[in-house]
NUDOGU-11600 format. One record per residue (C-alpha): residue in one letter; x, y, z. Coordinates in pm, whole numbers, padded with zeros to 5 digits, always signed. Example, Ala and Ser with C-alpha at 12.3 -4.5 7.8 and 13.67 -1.06 7.14 Angstrom:
! residues 2
A+01230-00450+00780
S+01367-00106+00714
***
This chain:
! residues 86
M+12308+01554+09835
A+12187+01674+10174
K+11814+01696+10229
V+11655+01976+10426
E+11345+01878+10619
T+11146+02027+10902
M+11024+01883+11227
E+10802+02027+11496
V+10876+02043+11867
I+10662+02170+12154
A+10826+02393+12413
P+10728+02678+12646
A+10594+02987+12469
R+10810+03213+12687
W+11115+03060+12517
A+11009+03177+12168
T+11244+03474+12134
A+11539+03274+12265
L+11469+02972+12044
V+11394+03158+11720
Y+11622+03462+11749
G+11880+03362+12010
D+11771+03656+12227
F+11770+03552+12593
S+11693+03900+12733
G+11335+03802+12820
I+11448+03509+13035
E+11567+03651+13363
D+11649+03331+13546
D+11999+03192+13482
A+11886+02835+13547
E+11609+02869+13288
C+11858+03013+13036
E+12070+02704+13088
R+11766+02479+13030
V+11684+02663+12705
E+12044+02633+12586
A+12049+02262+12671
F+11723+02212+12481
M+11866+02393+12178
R+12178+02173+12182
E+11959+01860+12171
L+11770+01971+11861
L+11876+01844+11519
G+11898+02197+11378
P+11798+02559+11431
V+11450+02671+11531
V+11318+02887+11247
D+10957+02960+11341
A+10695+02954+11615
I+10362+02815+11494
G+10017+02932+11596
E+09899+03070+11926
P+10018+02964+12271
E+09815+02683+12424
F+09797+02602+12795
R+09907+02246+12862
A+10083+02026+13109
A+10447+01969+13026
L+10381+01599+12972
G+10330+01542+12603
T+10578+01815+12510
D+10943+01807+12416
T+11027+01970+12751
P+10862+01736+13003
H+11058+01872+13300
E+10910+02221+13268
L+10596+02330+13452
A+10249+02349+13303
G+10186+02674+13117
D+10157+02822+12769
Y+10333+02616+12503
L+10397+02665+12132
K+10489+02443+11842
Y+10822+02537+11685
T+10963+02448+11344
V+11316+02308+11342
L+11521+02289+11019
V+11689+01952+10991
T+11962+01880+10735
R+12015+01515+10665
G+12316+01398+10470
G+12243+01154+10196
N+12395+00972+09904
D+12088+00919+09688
D+12284+00953+09363
***
């Protein structure tokens, strides 16, 4: 039976609407849209929540180290893992 777990990732706060709802209307730069889409493809599942308040930080120590310093959020990702624990 598959197990559903969660994991947390840290990414720019300005990406919240795109990551959680798939709404890219707040991201006006095409190159940034492409970076968000690439980040989403690398995740092990969908982003289902943004946690807490934005926190200013350098991009190092986040899951998007190539982005600039700024406000970042923790996001919850749903991960489904296949298993044969029967």
